[in-house]
Backbone bond lengths (Angstrom), bond angles and torsions (degrees), N, CA, C in turn:
res aa  C-N    CA-C-N  psi(-1)  N-CA   C-N-CA  omega(-1)  CA-C   N-CA-C  phi
1 M - - - 1.470 - - 1.525 108.25 -
2 T 1.298 113.31 143.48 1.510 118.68 179.53 1.486 103.42 -127.23
3 G 1.313 114.54 165.22 1.465 120.69 175.03 1.544 111.42 119.65
4 Y 1.251 118.24 -179.16 1.463 123.94 -176.34 1.554 108.05 -92.22
5 Y 1.332 115.20 129.24 1.435 119.56 174.24 1.502 106.07 -123.41
6 G 1.334 116.16 121.10 1.447 123.80 -178.27 1.499 113.38 -74.72
7 T 1.326 111.30 -166.15 1.463 119.80 -178.49 1.518 108.36 -83.22
8 I 1.333 111.83 142.11 1.511 120.11 176.94 1.472 106.13 -114.80
9 K 1.349 112.77 125.67 1.516 121.36 175.91 1.480 109.63 -100.14
10 V 1.355 115.76 127.00 1.453 123.11 -178.60 1.519 107.01 -113.93
11 E 1.357 116.00 120.39 1.498 122.04 176.36 1.550 106.20 -101.00
12 V 1.290 114.99 138.07 1.498 121.67 -179.59 1.518 108.52 -115.85
13 Y 1.300 115.41 131.99 1.470 123.88 -176.84 1.571 109.22 -128.26
14 D 1.349 113.21 147.01 1.443 117.85 171.52 1.526 105.70 -87.83
15 W 1.295 118.08 114.57 1.481 123.01 -177.63 1.495 110.07 -75.96
16 D 1.324 115.29 130.47 1.454 120.92 175.80 1.511 110.99 -118.77
17 R 1.285 121.34 136.85 1.427 121.88 -176.96 1.484 113.72 -58.63
18 D 1.306 117.88 -32.62 1.423 121.84 -179.99 1.548 116.31 -77.28
19 G 1.276 116.72 0.53 1.481 122.74 174.71 1.484 113.42 93.46
20 S 1.330 119.59 -2.09 1.456 122.45 -177.68 1.528 108.11 -91.47
21 H 1.261 118.25 67.87 1.470 122.18 -179.74 1.493 111.75 -64.89
22 D 1.320 117.50 138.70 1.474 121.86 -177.66 1.558 110.10 -107.03
23 F 1.267 116.86 127.71 1.468 123.84 179.43 1.531 106.58 -67.33
24 I 1.379 118.28 125.30 1.422 119.71 178.73 1.610 108.58 -98.28
25 G 1.371 114.19 -42.78 1.424 115.37 179.65 1.544 105.76 164.91
26 D 1.335 115.93 -172.49 1.490 120.72 -178.06 1.530 109.86 -147.01
27 F 1.258 115.06 168.15 1.516 123.60 170.69 1.517 108.13 -151.24
28 T 1.307 115.26 165.91 1.464 120.14 176.07 1.577 108.39 -118.48
29 T 1.267 113.00 154.93 1.484 121.42 176.97 1.521 106.12 -153.06
30 S 1.306 115.84 -168.29 1.411 121.85 179.85 1.545 110.24 -142.43
31 Y 1.306 118.42 165.08 1.459 121.01 177.48 1.575 109.11 -61.92
32 R 1.277 112.91 -40.63 1.515 119.48 -177.34 1.564 109.81 -61.54
33 E 1.328 116.77 -42.30 1.480 120.98 176.78 1.525 110.07 -65.58
34 L 1.323 117.12 -46.75 1.430 116.73 -179.97 1.494 114.88 -65.69
35 A 1.332 118.26 -32.25 1.415 122.20 179.03 1.528 114.27 -67.14
36 R 1.374 117.93 -10.75 1.424 121.74 176.15 1.571 110.11 -69.98
37 G 1.304 112.73 -20.73 1.490 116.90 178.53 1.487 108.61 83.03
38 Q 1.365 113.58 -166.11 1.482 119.61 -174.87 1.526 105.88 -71.58
39 S 1.395 112.62 123.45 1.466 121.54 174.49 1.462 108.94 -166.92
40 Q 1.317 113.19 178.35 1.506 119.06 -177.85 1.584 109.23 -66.07
41 F 1.371 116.61 -17.97 1.446 122.51 -177.27 1.577 110.06 -82.06
42 N 1.258 117.67 -14.32 1.491 122.51 -178.35 1.521 110.27 -108.28
43 V 1.277 119.22 44.75 1.478 126.45 166.83 1.498 106.25 -118.58
44 Y 1.362 116.28 123.01 1.400 119.13 -172.85 1.549 112.01 -120.66
45 E 1.292 117.16 135.29 1.494 124.11 175.86 1.521 106.80 -76.23
46 V 1.370 116.35 127.02 1.464 121.49 174.69 1.518 108.54 -89.53
47 I 1.336 116.84 114.82 1.481 119.20 -174.60 1.501 107.65 -113.00
48 N 1.319 113.34 133.95 1.475 122.31 172.07 1.536 107.46 -105.19
49 T 1.300 117.19 100.29 1.486 125.19 -174.90 1.572 111.22 -50.52
50 K 1.313 117.07 -40.39 1.504 119.96 -175.54 1.532 105.05 -65.73
51 K 1.346 119.98 -47.20 1.442 120.57 -178.86 1.522 110.08 -63.02
52 K 1.288 116.57 -41.32 1.428 122.51 -177.85 1.522 112.02 -59.47
53 M 1.343 115.26 -37.30 1.438 120.13 -178.07 1.605 108.88 -76.47
54 K 1.309 121.69 -27.63 1.429 125.36 -175.27 1.524 110.16 -87.00
55 K 1.321 116.49 -38.30 1.517 118.42 -172.29 1.511 110.69 -111.06
56 K 1.299 115.71 124.25 1.472 120.83 179.44 1.501 113.22 -61.89
57 K 1.372 115.15 -40.80 1.521 120.83 -173.85 1.479 113.31 -84.89
58 Y 1.340 118.25 1.00 1.461 119.89 -176.24 1.507 111.74 -65.18
59 V 1.295 116.68 129.62 1.454 122.43 179.38 1.493 111.02 -105.80
60 N 1.378 117.89 -56.57 1.437 122.46 172.76 1.532 106.30 -164.27
61 S 1.384 114.07 -179.43 1.421 119.49 178.91 1.560 110.22 -108.19
62 G 1.336 116.68 17.12 1.370 123.28 -178.80 1.445 111.10 126.96
63 T 1.345 118.97 -176.45 1.436 123.77 178.54 1.532 112.35 -130.48
64 V 1.270 114.77 157.07 1.499 122.40 177.39 1.591 103.98 -119.31
65 T 1.325 116.90 129.66 1.397 122.06 175.24 1.477 112.06 -117.57
66 L 1.343 114.68 127.98 1.508 121.13 177.67 1.478 108.84 -72.43
67 L 1.333 114.45 126.92 1.458 119.76 179.17 1.571 110.91 -102.56
68 S 1.317 115.65 -32.38 1.450 119.25 178.07 1.531 110.92 -157.24
69 F 1.284 116.54 160.13 1.467 123.48 -175.16 1.503 109.44 -149.43
70 S 1.323 117.14 126.31 1.483 119.89 172.64 1.463 110.55 -144.92
71 V 1.305 117.03 156.19 1.453 123.96 177.98 1.507 107.40 -118.72
72 E 1.312 113.86 128.71 1.516 121.70 177.56 1.473 111.82 -127.35
73 S 1.268 117.89 135.69 1.476 125.17 -179.53 1.518 107.49 -87.97
74 E 1.314 114.50 135.58 1.454 118.27 172.90 1.529 105.06 -117.44
75 F 1.340 114.90 121.24 1.470 119.58 179.94 1.502 111.94 -94.64
76 T 1.344 116.60 142.96 1.387 121.49 -178.75 1.568 105.66 -100.47
77 F 1.332 114.83 169.15 1.444 121.93 177.99 1.528 109.69 -54.56
78 L 1.335 116.18 -43.96 1.486 121.99 -179.39 1.582 109.36 -61.27
79 D 1.285 118.93 -36.10 1.442 121.25 177.38 1.544 108.96 -61.79
80 Y 1.315 116.98 -43.28 1.438 119.40 -179.59 1.478 110.87 -63.53
81 I 1.340 118.19 -43.96 1.497 122.33 -178.75 1.606 107.22 -64.19
82 K 1.249 119.01 -43.08 1.467 120.44 179.93 1.583 108.96 -62.89
83 G 1.249 114.46 -36.03 1.524 117.56 -179.44 1.496 115.26 -72.86
84 G 1.333 117.42 -13.14 1.461 122.60 179.20 1.489 111.32 90.02
């Protein structure tokens, strides 16, 4: 794939069965970084900005590690018509 791929923001939540999901933090990445696959470059610190502003010793709320990455195309009915 070629072209420009912008920044991807990932928000992480603690899922609760009752629907009151708690925000843990977020991080940003890009398609190019994700496409590298599993490596030391694809470990992301999850940062909660509000906690970071309140607590001096705050480092992060955990990390997210990419285990796999794949790109799949989904074709629409219009794509099939265009293709003949």
